Backbone as ProteinMPNN parsed JSONL, in Angstrom:
{"seq_chain_A": "MKYLFIVLGFLVFSCQNDRNRNRLDQEKMAQILVDIHLDEVKISSMEIISADTNLLLFHQLEKVTLKKHAIDSVSFVKSFNSYVREPKDFIELYERVNEIMKERKKLNENSHR", "coords_chain_A": {"N_chain_A": [[36.822, -20.084, 1.296], [36.088, -18.966, -1.024], [33.195, -20.579, -1.428], [31.898, -19.476, 1.073], [30.977, -17.018, 0.542], [29.104, -17.807, -1.628], [27.314, -19.464, -0.076], [26.485, -17.297, 1.594], [25.542, -15.501, -0.097], [23.793, -16.977, -1.608], [21.803, -17.32, 0.982], [21.117, -14.727, 1.327], [19.673, -13.958, -0.752], [17.685, -15.672, -0.774], [16.426, -15.304, 1.63], [15.245, -12.625, 0.871], [13.246, -13.143, -0.901], [11.846, -14.751, 0.445], [10.702, -12.836, 2.2], [9.144, -11.458, 0.282], [7.324, -13.029, -0.654], [5.038, -13.493, 0.499], [3.901, -11.435, 0.565], [1.29, -8.379, -0.951], [-0.157, -8.977, -4.056], [1.173, -6.398, -6.746], [-1.231, -4.91, -7.801], [-3.566, -5.199, -6.636], [-2.424, -4.177, -3.815], [-2.008, -1.288, -4.479], [-4.479, -0.826, -5.407], [-5.492, -0.966, -2.801], [-4.107, 0.961, -1.581], [-4.722, 3.673, -2.699], [-7.405, 3.68, -2.238], [-6.995, 4.057, 0.546], [-5.559, 6.662, 0.404], [-7.295, 8.188, -0.883], [-9.324, 8.105, 1.389], [-7.998, 9.941, 3.236], [-8.132, 11.868, 1.946], [-10.921, 12.703, 2.213], [-11.072, 12.685, 5.089], [-9.282, 15.031, 5.398], [-10.64, 17.197, 4.443], [-12.662, 17.525, 5.889], [-12.075, 19.375, 7.632], [-11.636, 18.968, 10.42], [-10.266, 19.751, 13.43], [-9.232, 18.551, 15.895], [-6.618, 16.262, 16.369], [-6.777, 13.652, 17.364], [-9.245, 13.251, 16.551], [-9.258, 13.582, 13.918], [-7.34, 11.109, 13.667], [-8.739, 8.831, 14.886], [-11.22, 8.785, 13.063], [-9.804, 8.258, 10.704], [-8.782, 5.541, 11.081], [-11.365, 4.054, 11.34], [-12.351, 4.534, 8.708], [-10.109, 3.041, 7.253], [-10.378, 0.943, 8.051], [-12.573, 0.114, 6.981], [-12.178, 0.607, 4.197], [-9.699, -2.226, 4.242], [-11.547, -4.394, 5.093], [-13.13, -4.308, 2.474], [-11.568, -4.81, 0.517], [-11.072, -7.322, 1.375], [-9.079, -7.744, 3.092], [-6.718, -8.214, 5.994], [-5.225, -6.168, 8.672], [-2.753, -6.501, 9.41], [-1.622, -8.256, 7.719], [-1.797, -6.201, 5.568], [0.036, -4.274, 6.617], [2.49, -5.629, 6.774], [2.981, -6.303, 3.952], [3.132, -3.978, 2.776], [5.478, -2.946, 4.412], [7.176, -5.026, 3.04], [7.265, -3.834, 0.601], [8.591, -1.469, 0.87], [10.886, -2.189, 1.468], [11.989, -2.698, -0.777], [13.142, -0.935, -2.508], [12.675, 0.029, -5.525], [10.485, -1.782, -6.536], [8.903, -0.376, -4.792], [8.794, 2.232, -6.008], [7.53, 1.522, -8.416], [5.118, 0.41, -7.437], [4.404, 2.437, -6.344], [4.028, 4.256, -8.594], [1.917, 2.823, -9.949], [0.267, 3.415, -8.07], [-0.258, 6.161, -8.842], [-1.239, 6.022, -11.645], [-4.233, 4.756, -11.45], [-5.111, 6.822, -9.639], [-5.441, 8.631, -11.562], [-6.921, 7.291, -13.494], [-9.382, 6.971, -12.189], [-9.953, 10.136, -11.539], [-10.673, 10.647, -14.128], [-12.579, 9.327, -14.664], [-14.577, 10.263, -13.039], [-15.086, 12.799, -13.208], [-16.048, 12.464, -16.09], [-17.977, 10.81, -15.457], [-19.564, 13.249, -14.504], [-20.299, 14.925, -16.288]], "CA_chain_A": [[36.373, -18.533, 1.211], [34.598, -18.746, -2.468], [32.163, -20.962, -0.576], [31.123, -19.044, 2.02], [30.362, -16.172, -0.115], [28.366, -18.4, -2.344], [26.642, -19.615, 1.075], [25.928, -16.357, 2.173], [24.798, -15.129, -1.41], [22.357, -17.896, -1.686], [20.927, -17.09, 2.324], [20.642, -13.408, 1.512], [18.885, -14.108, -1.912], [16.478, -16.925, -0.477], [15.575, -14.403, 2.458], [14.358, -11.597, 0.202], [12.167, -13.968, -1.569], [10.768, -15.286, 1.608], [9.889, -11.729, 2.466], [8.324, -10.918, -0.724], [6.534, -14.335, -1.141], [3.804, -13.497, 1.479], [2.938, -10.01, 0.245], [0.026, -8.489, -1.666], [0.359, -8.33, -5.586], [1.127, -4.764, -6.883], [-2.148, -4.352, -8.265], [-4.14, -5.222, -5.037], [-1.895, -3.303, -2.936], [-2.218, -0.164, -5.674], [-5.919, -0.201, -5.454], [-5.796, -0.164, -1.32], [-3.72, 2.601, -1.255], [-5.543, 4.485, -3.421], [-8.711, 3.709, -1.406], [-6.597, 4.805, 1.642], [-5.228, 7.847, 0.154], [-8.654, 9.081, -0.9], [-9.928, 8.027, 2.811], [-7.035, 10.493, 3.668], [-8.379, 13.207, 1.505], [-12.124, 12.498, 3.198], [-10.829, 13.363, 6.413], [-8.768, 16.411, 5.388], [-11.53, 18.077, 3.68], [-13.869, 18.064, 6.744], [-11.102, 20.398, 8.228], [-11.376, 18.898, 11.849], [-9.177, 20.67, 14.328], [-8.662, 17.528, 16.544], [-6.227, 15.508, 15.948], [-7.377, 12.634, 17.843], [-10.791, 13.023, 15.971], [-8.821, 12.93, 12.62], [-6.799, 9.822, 13.571], [-9.829, 7.813, 15.004], [-11.738, 8.522, 11.738], [-8.786, 7.245, 9.709], [-8.621, 4.146, 11.751], [-12.327, 3.786, 10.924], [-12.078, 4.389, 6.947], [-9.094, 2.105, 7.039], [-10.78, -0.621, 8.284], [-13.716, -0.32, 6.074], [-11.19, -0.19, 3.476], [-9.3, -3.267, 4.383], [-12.717, -5.079, 4.583], [-14.033, -4.437, 1.516], [-10.444, -5.619, -0.217], [-10.893, -8.388, 2.082], [-7.435, -8.357, 4.057], [-6.325, -8.174, 7.228], [-4.278, -4.888, 8.787], [-1.616, -7.401, 9.85], [-0.979, -8.546, 6.334], [-1.679, -4.88, 4.641], [1.388, -3.805, 7.605], [3.905, -6.797, 6.027], [3.108, -5.982, 2.754], [3.636, -2.26, 2.69], [6.879, -2.971, 4.804], [7.944, -5.643, 2.566], [7.434, -2.927, -0.612], [9.251, -0.054, 1.294], [12.117, -2.52, 2.098], [12.765, -2.761, -2.066], [13.007, 0.673, -3.211], [12.362, -0.485, -6.887], [9.083, -2.171, -6.179], [8.03, 0.77, -3.991], [8.687, 3.065, -6.953], [6.537, 0.632, -9.105], [4.069, 0.254, -6.739], [3.499, 4.233, -6.366], [3.589, 4.836, -9.654], [0.426, 2.185, -10.078], [-1.277, 4.051, -7.6], [-0.474, 7.192, -9.536], [-2.061, 6.096, -12.614], [-5.1, 4.502, -10.843], [-5.873, 7.675, -9.206], [-5.664, 9.515, -12.807], [-8.321, 6.981, -14.172], [-10.496, 7.46, -11.089], [-10.15, 11.246, -11.742], [-11.117, 10.813, -15.303], [-14.176, 8.599, -14.802], [-15.287, 11.205, -11.8], [-15.097, 13.839, -14.204], [-16.342, 12.076, -17.206], [-19.761, 11.023, -14.968], [-20.338, 14.656, -13.73], [-20.474, 16.002, -17.219]], "C_chain_A": [[35.482, -18.634, -0.042], [33.116, -19.129, -1.708], [31.242, -20.58, 0.092], [30.233, -18.128, 1.397], [29.248, -16.663, -1.012], [27.226, -19.02, -1.541], [25.578, -18.189, 1.288], [24.915, -15.833, 0.917], [23.345, -15.413, -1.937], [21.265, -17.962, -0.473], [20.267, -15.78, 1.648], [19.347, -13.577, 0.227], [17.484, -14.476, -1.545], [15.843, -16.018, 0.651], [14.654, -13.559, 2.008], [13.341, -12.221, -0.282], [11.208, -14.655, -0.672], [9.598, -14.08, 2.217], [9.17, -11.268, 1.437], [7.206, -11.983, -1.11], [5.064, -13.756, -0.336], [3.126, -12.057, 0.996], [1.975, -9.825, -1.04], [0.751, -8.52, -3.05], [0.088, -6.942, -5.954], [-0.117, -4.664, -6.732], [-2.965, -4.065, -7.25], [-3.996, -4.142, -4.106], [-2.01, -1.769, -3.461], [-3.246, 0.02, -5.432], [-6.27, 0.118, -4.059], [-5.44, 0.862, -1.249], [-4.621, 3.105, -2.014], [-6.767, 4.81, -2.716], [-8.421, 4.593, 0.0], [-6.139, 6.142, 1.378], [-6.419, 9.038, 0.185], [-9.288, 9.045, 0.326], [-8.907, 9.426, 3.586], [-7.904, 12.138, 3.433], [-9.902, 13.653, 1.801], [-11.818, 13.616, 4.237], [-10.255, 14.708, 6.279], [-9.958, 17.459, 5.006], [-12.821, 18.412, 4.529], [-13.026, 19.186, 7.673], [-11.4, 20.247, 10.283], [-9.951, 19.195, 12.614], [-8.54, 19.504, 14.98], [-7.855, 16.547, 15.722], [-6.728, 13.68, 16.246], [-8.232, 12.187, 17.161], [-10.041, 12.378, 14.528], [-8.221, 11.135, 12.654], [-8.066, 8.764, 14.048], [-10.933, 7.567, 13.62], [-10.845, 7.719, 10.558], [-8.922, 6.094, 10.099], [-10.207, 3.462, 11.04], [-12.366, 3.518, 9.294], [-11.108, 3.059, 6.916], [-9.93, 0.828, 7.258], [-12.153, -1.149, 7.625], [-12.985, -0.691, 4.858], [-10.313, -1.526, 2.895], [-10.162, -4.326, 4.075], [-12.969, -5.282, 3.453], [-12.645, -5.352, 0.354], [-10.144, -6.884, 0.339], [-9.506, -9.094, 2.481], [-7.845, -7.679, 5.052], [-5.444, -7.052, 7.375], [-3.262, -5.672, 9.117], [-1.022, -7.577, 8.549], [-1.079, -7.28, 5.146], [-0.046, -4.447, 5.113], [2.507, -4.325, 6.824], [3.798, -6.575, 4.758], [3.671, -4.689, 2.414], [5.292, -2.508, 3.208], [7.607, -3.848, 3.688], [8.472, -4.65, 0.682], [8.64, -1.88, -0.183], [10.496, -0.644, 1.646], [12.958, -2.702, 0.445], [12.382, -1.701, -2.638], [12.144, 0.4, -4.83], [10.88, -1.152, -7.268], [8.093, -0.869, -5.477], [7.661, 1.772, -4.998], [7.349, 2.568, -7.861], [5.28, 1.051, -8.842], [3.163, 1.954, -6.984], [3.149, 4.644, -7.842], [2.029, 3.828, -10.658], [-0.287, 3.075, -9.581], [-1.711, 5.567, -8.38], [-1.553, 7.043, -10.751], [-3.7, 5.35, -12.048], [-5.874, 5.536, -10.122], [-6.03, 8.631, -10.545], [-7.453, 8.557, -13.561], [-9.419, 7.395, -13.392], [-11.168, 8.96, -11.385], [-11.007, 11.37, -12.791], [-12.254, 10.786, -15.611], [-14.866, 9.693, -13.867], [-15.59, 12.525, -13.125], [-16.077, 13.621, -15.624], [-17.844, 11.65, -16.722], [-20.086, 12.471, -14.798], [-20.737, 15.609, -15.055], [-21.766, 15.689, -18.137]], "O_chain_A": [[34.276, -18.392, -0.015], [32.196, -18.35, -1.458], [30.072, -20.959, 0.026], [29.011, -18.209, 1.523], [28.349, -15.837, -1.17], [26.161, -19.163, -2.141], [24.356, -18.1, 1.176], [23.689, -15.795, 1.028], [22.38, -14.783, -2.369], [20.146, -18.448, -0.637], [19.055, -15.74, 1.435], [18.18, -13.272, 0.471], [16.442, -13.89, -1.838], [14.613, -15.974, 0.602], [13.499, -13.525, 2.434], [12.28, -11.671, 0.012], [10.072, -15.037, -0.951], [8.41, -14.162, 2.53], [8.341, -10.446, 1.827], [6.278, -11.676, -1.858], [4.035, -13.731, -1.011], [1.936, -11.768, 1.119], [1.811, -10.666, -1.924], [1.926, -8.197, -3.223], [-0.932, -6.338, -5.623], [-0.474, -4.332, -5.601], [-3.165, -2.904, -6.892], [-4.869, -3.397, -3.66], [-2.124, -0.983, -2.52], [-3.424, 1.195, -5.108], [-7.03, 1.047, -3.785], [-6.159, 1.802, -0.912], [-5.702, 2.634, -1.66], [-7.171, 5.964, -2.573], [-9.151, 5.456, 0.487], [-6.378, 6.903, 2.314], [-6.55, 10.108, 0.78], [-9.961, 10.059, 0.513], [-9.36, 9.805, 4.667], [-8.176, 13.064, 4.197], [-10.184, 14.843, 1.665], [-12.102, 14.812, 4.298], [-10.705, 15.577, 7.026], [-9.923, 18.594, 5.483], [-13.733, 19.177, 4.214], [-13.709, 19.819, 8.479], [-11.358, 21.141, 11.128], [-8.819, 18.839, 12.285], [-7.347, 19.33, 14.732], [-8.234, 16.076, 14.65], [-6.935, 12.794, 15.416], [-8.312, 10.977, 16.952], [-10.127, 11.224, 14.106], [-8.572, 10.22, 11.909], [-8.204, 7.792, 13.304], [-11.352, 6.471, 13.246], [-11.196, 6.831, 9.781], [-9.308, 5.376, 9.176], [-10.158, 2.475, 10.305], [-12.405, 2.397, 8.788], [-11.607, 2.029, 6.464], [-9.972, -0.144, 6.504], [-12.673, -2.264, 7.661], [-12.983, -1.833, 4.399], [-10.183, -1.87, 1.72], [-9.93, -5.118, 3.162], [-13.096, -6.465, 3.136], [-12.879, -6.303, -0.391], [-9.174, -7.542, -0.036], [-9.019, -10.217, 2.349], [-8.784, -6.896, 5.197], [-4.797, -6.764, 6.367], [-2.386, -4.821, 8.96], [0.061, -7.049, 8.3], [-0.546, -7.372, 4.04], [0.884, -4.308, 4.318], [3.348, -3.603, 6.288], [4.917, -6.692, 4.257], [4.699, -4.547, 1.752], [6.223, -2.269, 2.44], [8.709, -3.409, 3.36], [9.46, -4.76, -0.045], [9.527, -1.58, -0.981], [11.332, 0.121, 2.128], [14.18, -2.815, 0.351], [11.315, -1.58, -3.239], [10.956, 0.691, -4.971], [10.317, -0.904, -8.334], [6.909, -0.59, -5.67], [6.515, 2.22, -5.037], [6.312, 3.228, -7.929], [4.515, 1.733, -9.524], [2.104, 2.385, -7.44], [2.135, 5.262, -8.166], [1.414, 4.167, -11.669], [-1.246, 3.6, -10.146], [-2.836, 6.043, -8.53], [-2.54, 7.773, -10.846], [-4.49, 5.882, -12.827], [-7.077, 5.37, -9.919], [-6.92, 9.474, -10.433], [-8.543, 9.005, -13.915], [-10.317, 8.101, -13.851], [-12.379, 9.161, -11.474], [-12.024, 12.05, -12.659], [-12.941, 11.514, -16.327], [-16.024, 9.897, -14.232], [-16.662, 12.742, -13.688], [-16.732, 14.544, -16.109], [-18.822, 12.01, -17.376], [-21.256, 12.711, -15.093], [-21.304, 16.7, -14.983], [-22.108, 16.483, -19.013]]}, "name": "protein", "num_of_chains": 1, "seq": "MKYLFIVLGFLVFSCQNDRNRNRLDQEKMAQILVDIHLDEVKISSMEIISADTNLLLFHQLEKVTLKKHAIDSVSFVKSFNSYVREPKDFIELYERVNEIMKERKKLNENSHR"}
């Protein structure tokens, strides 16, 4: 019985590592998410009433953003889902996203002076 728990523990651990092995590293993922969130801000500032038009614009901007970062949408979604399944990693990822946003805001404010 003791060996069954050891084997099950090993399998669970190896499956988790397998899931995380192919995900994007935190910095790259954070940079992509920042750009995606900035795309969302652009769309919301347009004050377009149609949800369909908003969605269409978002998908177009998302394609451009993913191309800019040389990543395909499937890899992005798999990586994002991998972070979501690991709450600690997800929190760390969004802490980095917030840091990048603050850095970009500061750069933007300094360039407008």
